[in-house]
N, C-alpha and C positions, 0 to 999 in steps of 0.2 A: 682907642679901645676903651671900653667900659671896664670898670672893676667892680664886679658884683659883690654887695655887702651880704646878700643872702644867696641861695643856690641859683638864682637868676635875676636878671634886671632888664627892664624895658628901656632899650637905648635909643638915642636919636643920633648917635654917632654914625659916620659914613665910611668907615675904614673898609673899603671894598664892598660894603653892603648896598651901595646904590644899584648895583646890577641885579640884585636879588629882589623879589617882591617883598613888601613888608610882612613881618610875621605877626605884627600887632597893629592895631589902629585904634586910636582914642578919638571919639566923636562927642560932639556937644549939640544940643537942640537948638536950632535957630527958629524961633517962633515967628520970624517975619516970613518965613515959607509957608506956603499952604499945606495943610494936612491932606493926604491922599487917602480916602476911605476905599478899601479894596475888599472884594468878596472872593471866596474861594475856599479850598481846603489846603491844610498844611501838613506835610509829612514831617513828624517830629524825628530829629536824629536819634540814632541808637548809639550809645557810646559804650566802649569797652570798659572793663574794670580798671585798667591802666589809666585811661582818659579821664574817668571819674575821679581817681586819686589825684591826678595831676590838676583837675579842676579845683579840688579841695585845697590843695597846696597853693595854688595861684590865688584863691580867694583869701586864704590866710594871710599871705604875703601882702595882698592889697589892703587888708584891714590893718596891718602893722603899719603901712604907709612908707616903707623905705625901698621900694622896688623901681622907682623911676630915676633917670639920670638927669633930671631937669627939675626946676621948681614947679610944682603942680599943686594947685588947690582945687580938689574936686567940686563940681557944682551939680546941684540936683538934676538927675536925669542923664549924666554923662554915662557913655557907654564904651567899654573896652572889649574889643574882639581880639582873640588870640588864636592863631593857627598853629596846631601841633602837627608835627611830622607831615605826611602826605594828605591827611584828612581835609577835604574841601570845605567841611562845615567848621566854623570857628567856635571856640568856647567864647561865650558872652557874658560880661558882667556889667551891672548897672549900679550907679551910685545914687541912692535915694535918701532924702532927709525927712520923709514922712514917717509915721508910725512911732514918733517920739524920739527916735535916735537916728543920726545920720551914719551911713555906712555902705559899704559895697555888698551886693547881693548877686546871686546868679540870675541872669536876665532870662526869663521865659517868653519874651515877646517872639513874634514871628514876622516874616516879610509882609504879612497882611496888617500888622499893627499899625494903626494910622499915624502915630507920631514918628515912626522910623523914617518917613519921607521928609522930615525936617532936620535930620542929622547931617552935620557938616564935619569935616576932618579937622581935628585940632593938631594931632601929632601921629606919627607913625615911625615904624623902624624895626630893626632886628631884635630878636630876643637873645640876649647874651646868656651863655651857659644852657644847660638842660634843665628844664623845670621838673623832670621826672625823678 
């Protein structure tokens, strides 16, 4: 079991969690895969005030860098998806090194964004403690 240093921690431990779906998924872009350009319309998710507050708390913890239970060096374009409660839409964060400074941001891409077809799983697992 993970011991959170903050109010939550992204864990890779499997203490009974192997039966539950992952509550977080870390992905990295594999440029050897073809980009898939898609056309269509995207319905943007509508978040509650509580979910938006949770998103800000998660973003702050990601920027502090102490919320993973494994050695992790973010790479440009890494994406972290986090499912909160029963909401089927994950909160998504993206690590970017452009614009002069590296750091985590809120990912505003959609399922139609061409580079998302190149994402492959790096790690996943349960979210220890309650991020709210």
